[in-house]
C-alpha positions, 0 to 999 in steps of 0.5 A: 098242740105244739105241732100245730104252732109249728105249721107255718101257714101261707096266705096265697093271696098276700103272697101274690100281692107282695110279688105284685106290689115288686113287679119292677124287680122282676122286670129288672132282674129279667132284663139283666139276665137276659142281657147276660145270656145273650151276651154269652150266646153271641160272644163266648160260644162258637156257632155250629152248623149242620149239613146233611146228605141222604142215601137210598139203599135197596137190595135188588135180585140178580135180574134187576127187577124190583120184588116185594121181598126186596123191599122187605129185606131192605127194611130189615138191613137198614140198621146194619147200613147205619152201622156200616156208615160209621165204622172206623174204616169209613170215618178214618178214611174220611179223616185221611181224605179231609185232612181233619184233626179229629180222631175217630171218636171226635169225628163220630160225636159229630156225625149223626146216622138215622133212618127217616121213618117208613122210608129206605132212606138214610140221612148222614148229618155232620156238625162243624164250626164252618159250614163248608167243612160240614158239607165237604165231611157230609159228602166224603162220608157218603161216598166213602161209606157206599163203597164200603157197604158194597164191599161188605154186603151184596148191595150193587149200588148205593144211590144219592138221594140228596147232596149235602147242603151248605148250611147259611145259619148256625144249628147251635146255639139257639139265640131264641133259647138262650133268651128264654132260658135267661129270662126264666132264670131271672124269674125264678131267682126273684120268685124264690127270693121273694117267697123267702123274704115273705115267710121270714117276715114276722112283723105286724103291719095291720090291725088284722095281724094283731087279731090273727097272730096274737089273738088280741082286740085293737083299742086304739090306733095311732096315725103315723105322724110327720116328724120332719119339722116341729114347725109343721105342727106349730104352723098348722100346716097339716091342719092340726092345732097346738091345743091338739098336740099338747092334749095328745102329750097329756094323755101319755100316748106314745108310739112304740119303740119297736114293731111288735113280732108275730112270734 
């Protein structure tokens, strides 16, 4: 029996109504967190830009003709070409040519090389705080890597499929994503707070609560009286008379001084 008493029952309907009556709290907090999130995104985070260039690498036979076996060999070597593009020799050469302050590891973190699915094309993407610098580094990596691949492998040519673009809009941070996450954070803060307040509130609020939590029938309900000014009652502004007030005092009925607890 003691274990059953320790179980907390949550009335989902009451909880939903409790939250719906306080909808304005959700609105205010979400607007506040949205404003803070956008301020951080716009004013405190440095925007970054991405520039992408693409190369086409295909091994051909000595006679210059393209056979099906060449396509298979090129597909198998694509992963090798990806690794050759980001080798230390290539990136350190790019650092010198572009006069970068980055070391090898820092530049490697800003470079993304991947093979486009079902193709023999490799894309090289560079991230930088300057759009023009991102474009310059991407083109330099492409040209330097092409020479390095030709020196290491039997590939005679690395063809440029697409030159690096000049980005016009930042790739990060995303204003829409920050706005969504900020509003969601505000909603969750209020939602969790309301659940805690709802579960910790054990006061009796209605006749149904008395029957539910105390198991006692309700014999008399005392309405809430307006106690601002006694003159209201004496002047009959609320429709009551002196006789009714005196009768209430004679019966000795008084409102409880403290609220009844559920537990």
